[in-house]
LOKOL-582193 format. One record per residue (C-alpha): residue number from 1; x, y, z; residue in one letter; chain. Coordinates in steps of 0.25 Angstrom, whole numbers. Layout:
% LOKOL-582193
@i: NUM u: X v: Y w: Z aa: A ch: A
...
END
This chain:
% LOKOL-582193
@i: 1 u: 2 v: 43 w: -8 aa: M ch: A
@i: 2 u: 9 v: 51 w: 2 aa: S ch: A
@i: 3 u: -1 v: 62 w: 3 aa: D ch: A
@i: 4 u: -12 v: 52 w: 5 aa: N ch: A
@i: 5 u: -5 v: 45 w: 15 aa: A ch: A
@i: 6 u: -2 v: 57 w: 23 aa: E ch: A
@i: 7 u: -17 v: 60 w: 23 aa: K ch: A
@i: 8 u: -20 v: 46 w: 30 aa: T ch: A
@i: 9 u: -9 v: 46 w: 40 aa: G ch: A
@i: 10 u: 2 v: 38 w: 34 aa: F ch: A
@i: 11 u: 13 v: 41 w: 43 aa: V ch: A
@i: 12 u: 26 v: 33 w: 43 aa: V ch: A
@i: 13 u: 33 v: 31 w: 56 aa: K ch: A
@i: 14 u: 45 v: 23 w: 61 aa: P ch: A
@i: 15 u: 42 v: 10 w: 68 aa: C ch: A
@i: 16 u: 48 v: -3 w: 73 aa: A ch: A
@i: 17 u: 49 v: -16 w: 65 aa: F ch: A
@i: 18 u: 39 v: -23 w: 75 aa: A ch: A
@i: 19 u: 28 v: -12 w: 72 aa: D ch: A
@i: 20 u: 26 v: -18 w: 58 aa: M ch: A
@i: 21 u: 21 v: -31 w: 64 aa: H ch: A
@i: 22 u: 27 v: -38 w: 52 aa: L ch: A
@i: 23 u: 24 v: -54 w: 52 aa: A ch: A
@i: 24 u: 31 v: -65 w: 44 aa: V ch: A
@i: 25 u: 25 v: -66 w: 30 aa: G ch: A
@i: 26 u: 21 v: -51 w: 30 aa: D ch: A
@i: 27 u: 21 v: -45 w: 16 aa: R ch: A
@i: 28 u: 32 v: -34 w: 14 aa: I ch: A
@i: 29 u: 37 v: -25 w: 3 aa: L ch: A
@i: 30 u: 52 v: -24 w: 0 aa: L ch: A
@i: 31 u: 56 v: -11 w: -7 aa: D ch: A
@i: 32 u: 70 v: -11 w: -13 aa: S ch: A
@i: 33 u: 73 v: 4 w: -17 aa: P ch: A
@i: 34 u: 82 v: 7 w: -29 aa: G ch: A
@i: 35 u: 85 v: -4 w: -38 aa: S ch: A
@i: 36 u: 80 v: -16 w: -30 aa: G ch: A
@i: 37 u: 69 v: -26 w: -33 aa: P ch: A
@i: 38 u: 58 v: -15 w: -29 aa: G ch: A
@i: 39 u: 46 v: -17 w: -21 aa: H ch: A
@i: 40 u: 42 v: -31 w: -18 aa: H ch: A
@i: 41 u: 33 v: -38 w: -7 aa: Y ch: A
@i: 42 u: 38 v: -50 w: 1 aa: T ch: A
@i: 43 u: 35 v: -56 w: 15 aa: T ch: A
@i: 44 u: 42 v: -55 w: 28 aa: L ch: A
@i: 45 u: 50 v: -68 w: 32 aa: V ch: A
@i: 46 u: 53 v: -63 w: 46 aa: G ch: A
@i: 47 u: 62 v: -54 w: 54 aa: Y ch: A
@i: 48 u: 72 v: -53 w: 66 aa: A ch: A
@i: 49 u: 70 v: -40 w: 73 aa: P ch: A
@i: 50 u: 82 v: -32 w: 72 aa: G ch: A
@i: 51 u: 90 v: -42 w: 63 aa: E ch: A
@i: 52 u: 82 v: -45 w: 49 aa: S ch: A
@i: 53 u: 69 v: -45 w: 42 aa: V ch: A
@i: 54 u: 67 v: -57 w: 32 aa: L ch: A
@i: 55 u: 58 v: -56 w: 20 aa: V ch: A
@i: 56 u: 56 v: -65 w: 8 aa: R ch: A
@i: 57 u: 63 v: -60 w: -5 aa: T ch: A
@i: 58 u: 53 v: -55 w: -15 aa: P ch: A
@i: 59 u: 52 v: -63 w: -28 aa: Q ch: A
@i: 60 u: 48 v: -60 w: -42 aa: E ch: A
@i: 61 u: 45 v: -71 w: -52 aa: G ch: A
@i: 62 u: 49 v: -81 w: -41 aa: G ch: A
@i: 63 u: 63 v: -75 w: -39 aa: L ch: A
@i: 64 u: 69 v: -67 w: -27 aa: P ch: A
@i: 65 u: 71 v: -52 w: -30 aa: L ch: A
@i: 66 u: 85 v: -48 w: -31 aa: P ch: A
@i: 67 u: 88 v: -41 w: -18 aa: Y ch: A
@i: 68 u: 102 v: -38 w: -13 aa: G ch: A
@i: 69 u: 109 v: -40 w: 0 aa: D ch: A
@i: 70 u: 109 v: -26 w: 7 aa: G ch: A
@i: 71 u: 98 v: -20 w: -1 aa: Q ch: A
@i: 72 u: 89 v: -11 w: 7 aa: T ch: A
@i: 73 u: 74 v: -13 w: 6 aa: L ch: A
@i: 74 u: 62 v: -6 w: 11 aa: T ch: A
@i: 75 u: 53 v: -16 w: 18 aa: V ch: A
@i: 76 u: 38 v: -12 w: 18 aa: R ch: A
@i: 77 u: 27 v: -19 w: 25 aa: A ch: A
@i: 78 u: 12 v: -16 w: 29 aa: F ch: A
@i: 79 u: 5 v: -23 w: 40 aa: T ch: A
@i: 80 u: -9 v: -20 w: 46 aa: G ch: A
@i: 81 u: -4 v: -8 w: 54 aa: I ch: A
@i: 82 u: 4 v: 0 w: 43 aa: G ch: A
@i: 83 u: 15 v: 0 w: 33 aa: V ch: A
@i: 84 u: 30 v: -1 w: 36 aa: F ch: A
@i: 85 u: 43 v: 0 w: 29 aa: A ch: A
@i: 86 u: 58 v: -2 w: 34 aa: F ch: A
@i: 87 u: 71 v: -3 w: 26 aa: D ch: A
@i: 88 u: 80 v: -15 w: 27 aa: A ch: A
@i: 89 u: 92 v: -21 w: 20 aa: A ch: A
@i: 90 u: 94 v: -35 w: 14 aa: I ch: A
@i: 91 u: 103 v: -43 w: 24 aa: Q ch: A
@i: 92 u: 103 v: -56 w: 16 aa: R ch: A
@i: 93 u: 95 v: -62 w: 4 aa: I ch: A
@i: 94 u: 91 v: -77 w: 7 aa: C ch: A
@i: 95 u: 87 v: -87 w: -2 aa: T ch: A
@i: 96 u: 84 v: -99 w: 7 aa: S ch: A
@i: 97 u: 74 v: -105 w: 11 aa: P ch: A
@i: 98 u: 68 v: -94 w: 3 aa: F ch: A
@i: 99 u: 72 v: -80 w: -2 aa: H ch: A
@i: 100 u: 71 v: -70 w: 9 aa: Y ch: A
@i: 101 u: 79 v: -57 w: 13 aa: L ch: A
@i: 102 u: 85 v: -54 w: 26 aa: H ch: A
@i: 103 u: 83 v: -39 w: 28 aa: L ch: A
@i: 104 u: 89 v: -29 w: 39 aa: T ch: A
@i: 105 u: 79 v: -27 w: 51 aa: F ch: A
@i: 106 u: 74 v: -13 w: 50 aa: P ch: A
@i: 107 u: 80 v: -2 w: 58 aa: A ch: A
@i: 108 u: 67 v: 6 w: 57 aa: S ch: A
@i: 109 u: 53 v: 4 w: 51 aa: V ch: A
@i: 110 u: 44 v: 14 w: 45 aa: R ch: A
@i: 111 u: 28 v: 13 w: 46 aa: G ch: A
@i: 112 u: 15 v: 19 w: 45 aa: A ch: A
@i: 113 u: 2 v: 15 w: 51 aa: R ch: A
@i: 114 u: -9 v: 14 w: 40 aa: I ch: A
@i: 115 u: -23 v: 19 w: 43 aa: R ch: A
@i: 116 u: -36 v: 13 w: 37 aa: H ch: A
@i: 117 u: -37 v: 26 w: 30 aa: T ch: A
@i: 118 u: -24 v: 25 w: 23 aa: E ch: A
@i: 119 u: -25 v: 27 w: 8 aa: R ch: A
@i: 120 u: -14 v: 27 w: -3 aa: V ch: A
@i: 121 u: -14 v: 35 w: -16 aa: R ch: A
@i: 122 u: -17 v: 27 w: -29 aa: V ch: A
@i: 123 u: -21 v: 29 w: -43 aa: A ch: A
@i: 124 u: -31 v: 18 w: -46 aa: L ch: A
@i: 125 u: -41 v: 19 w: -57 aa: P ch: A
@i: 126 u: -54 v: 14 w: -53 aa: T ch: A
@i: 127 u: -69 v: 13 w: -56 aa: E ch: A
@i: 128 u: -80 v: 17 w: -46 aa: I ch: A
@i: 129 u: -94 v: 13 w: -46 aa: R ch: A
@i: 130 u: -105 v: 23 w: -41 aa: V ch: A
@i: 131 u: -118 v: 16 w: -43 aa: G ch: A
@i: 132 u: -119 v: 12 w: -58 aa: E ch: A
@i: 133 u: -108 v: 22 w: -62 aa: R ch: A
@i: 134 u: -93 v: 18 w: -64 aa: R ch: A
@i: 135 u: -83 v: 28 w: -63 aa: L ch: A
@i: 136 u: -68 v: 29 w: -66 aa: P ch: A
@i: 137 u: -60 v: 33 w: -54 aa: A ch: A
@i: 138 u: -46 v: 34 w: -49 aa: L ch: A
@i: 139 u: -42 v: 30 w: -35 aa: I ch: A
@i: 140 u: -32 v: 39 w: -29 aa: T ch: A
@i: 141 u: -31 v: 34 w: -15 aa: D ch: A
@i: 142 u: -35 v: 21 w: -9 aa: L ch: A
@i: 143 u: -36 v: 15 w: 5 aa: G ch: A
@i: 144 u: -44 v: 5 w: 13 aa: V ch: A
@i: 145 u: -55 v: 15 w: 16 aa: G ch: A
@i: 146 u: -56 v: 22 w: 3 aa: G ch: A
@i: 147 u: -51 v: 29 w: -9 aa: A ch: A
@i: 148 u: -50 v: 42 w: -16 aa: M ch: A
@i: 149 u: -56 v: 42 w: -31 aa: L ch: A
@i: 150 u: -54 v: 51 w: -42 aa: E ch: A
@i: 151 u: -67 v: 51 w: -51 aa: C ch: A
@i: 152 u: -72 v: 60 w: -62 aa: A ch: A
@i: 153 u: -87 v: 58 w: -57 aa: A ch: A
@i: 154 u: -93 v: 67 w: -47 aa: R ch: A
@i: 155 u: -98 v: 59 w: -35 aa: L ch: A
@i: 156 u: -103 v: 64 w: -22 aa: P ch: A
@i: 157 u: -98 v: 61 w: -8 aa: V ch: A
@i: 158 u: -106 v: 48 w: -2 aa: G ch: A
@i: 159 u: -106 v: 41 w: -16 aa: T ch: A
@i: 160 u: -105 v: 26 w: -15 aa: S ch: A
@i: 161 u: -96 v: 20 w: -25 aa: L ch: A
@i: 162 u: -88 v: 7 w: -28 aa: T ch: A
@i: 163 u: -73 v: 8 w: -31 aa: V ch: A
@i: 164 u: -65 v: -2 w: -40 aa: Q ch: A
@i: 165 u: -52 v: -5 w: -33 aa: L ch: A
@i: 166 u: -41 v: -12 w: -40 aa: A ch: A
@i: 167 u: -27 v: -13 w: -35 aa: F ch: A
@i: 168 u: -15 v: -22 w: -33 aa: R ch: A
@i: 169 u: -11 v: -27 w: -19 aa: L ch: A
@i: 170 u: 5 v: -28 w: -21 aa: E ch: A
@i: 171 u: 7 v: -35 w: -8 aa: P ch: A
@i: 172 u: -2 v: -47 w: -12 aa: L ch: A
@i: 173 u: 0 v: -46 w: -27 aa: Q ch: A
@i: 174 u: -14 v: -46 w: -30 aa: I ch: A
@i: 175 u: -24 v: -36 w: -37 aa: Q ch: A
@i: 176 u: -36 v: -31 w: -28 aa: A ch: A
@i: 177 u: -49 v: -27 w: -35 aa: A ch: A
@i: 178 u: -62 v: -24 w: -28 aa: F ch: A
@i: 179 u: -74 v: -14 w: -27 aa: D ch: A
@i: 180 u: -74 v: -5 w: -15 aa: A ch: A
@i: 181 u: -87 v: 2 w: -11 aa: R ch: A
@i: 182 u: -86 v: 16 w: -6 aa: G ch: A
@i: 183 u: -92 v: 30 w: -4 aa: R ch: A
@i: 184 u: -86 v: 44 w: -7 aa: I ch: A
@i: 185 u: -83 v: 51 w: 5 aa: Q ch: A
@i: 186 u: -76 v: 64 w: 0 aa: R ch: A
@i: 187 u: -74 v: 71 w: -13 aa: I ch: A
@i: 188 u: -61 v: 79 w: -16 aa: V ch: A
@i: 189 u: -61 v: 88 w: -28 aa: E ch: A
@i: 190 u: -49 v: 92 w: -36 aa: R ch: A
@i: 191 u: -48 v: 103 w: -47 aa: P ch: A
@i: 192 u: -47 v: 97 w: -61 aa: H ch: A
@i: 193 u: -36 v: 103 w: -69 aa: P ch: A
@i: 194 u: -44 v: 102 w: -82 aa: A ch: A
@i: 195 u: -58 v: 104 w: -78 aa: Q ch: A
@i: 196 u: -67 v: 112 w: -69 aa: A ch: A
@i: 197 u: -73 v: 100 w: -61 aa: V ch: A
@i: 198 u: -64 v: 96 w: -51 aa: P ch: A
@i: 199 u: -59 v: 81 w: -49 aa: L ch: A
@i: 200 u: -65 v: 74 w: -38 aa: A ch: A
@i: 201 u: -58 v: 63 w: -29 aa: D ch: A
@i: 202 u: -68 v: 54 w: -21 aa: Y ch: A
@i: 203 u: -64 v: 49 w: -7 aa: G ch: A
@i: 204 u: -71 v: 36 w: -6 aa: V ch: A
@i: 205 u: -72 v: 28 w: 7 aa: A ch: A
@i: 206 u: -74 v: 12 w: 5 aa: F ch: A
@i: 207 u: -86 v: 5 w: 11 aa: E ch: A
@i: 208 u: -87 v: -10 w: 15 aa: R ch: A
@i: 209 u: -73 v: -15 w: 10 aa: L ch: A
@i: 210 u: -71 v: -30 w: 12 aa: T ch: A
@i: 211 u: -60 v: -34 w: 21 aa: L ch: A
@i: 212 u: -52 v: -39 w: 9 aa: G ch: A
@i: 213 u: -54 v: -26 w: 2 aa: Q ch: A
@i: 214 u: -49 v: -18 w: 14 aa: R ch: A
@i: 215 u: -37 v: -27 w: 14 aa: V ch: A
@i: 216 u: -34 v: -25 w: 0 aa: M ch: A
@i: 217 u: -35 v: -10 w: 1 aa: L ch: A
@i: 218 u: -26 v: -10 w: 14 aa: Q ch: A
@i: 219 u: -15 v: -19 w: 7 aa: N ch: A
@i: 220 u: -16 v: -9 w: -5 aa: F ch: A
@i: 221 u: -14 v: 4 w: 4 aa: V ch: A
@i: 222 u: -3 v: -3 w: 12 aa: Y ch: A
@i: 223 u: 5 v: -7 w: -1 aa: H ch: A
@i: 224 u: 5 v: 7 w: -5 aa: H ch: A
@i: 225 u: 9 v: 13 w: 8 aa: L ch: A
@i: 226 u: 21 v: 3 w: 8 aa: L ch: A
@i: 227 u: 27 v: 12 w: -3 aa: H ch: A
@i: 228 u: 24 v: 25 w: 4 aa: D ch: A
@i: 229 u: 37 v: 33 w: 4 aa: N ch: A
@i: 230 u: 36 v: 37 w: 18 aa: R ch: A
@i: 231 u: 39 v: 23 w: 22 aa: L ch: A
@i: 232 u: 53 v: 25 w: 17 aa: R ch: A
@i: 233 u: 64 v: 31 w: 25 aa: V ch: A
END
């Protein structure tokens, strides 16, 4: 994903906590390195600037996950303007009136503005429809504006097609699936190691996506960018 992100201008810069425009109830991702509970989504309870950030304790099976006092976490969030991350330590683990964590207020925040053209590297098997033809393909990068496809069939620039999209939206814990209409904008040929005919990658621009489809794609892209290593220290 890093190479692709570089092409679309994904640049991480230091910023202030207020630049995130976080609001109570926003979904955030807690990343505990090492032998901790791992990656888990939760919600922001609130914060006191310069003092503490409060988040609900993530749960599994109705039980709070086993975080420890003093444990260091990386908090990741995306808003309508970009993706952000900061490091914080657990100050206190609270159980009343609900399970929540007091985190240290971050000394610094890392953030990146996300452009409409941002894409992420994936490997999603799919089927494309070109007229009455149904062709297997592989989506190798995906964004709100379009996708890159690997396909064995030879298709010219300008071809109209329909791409079956199916992916999981981790922040919402749902499976998204819909057909996206598009048109081939460019072809990138690569040498095939075992045959004379080169492989073809097709750059497809989506057309007439609904608002709901655009939102699902945006959430998918943002979730992947939250895990970008450049958001780490």
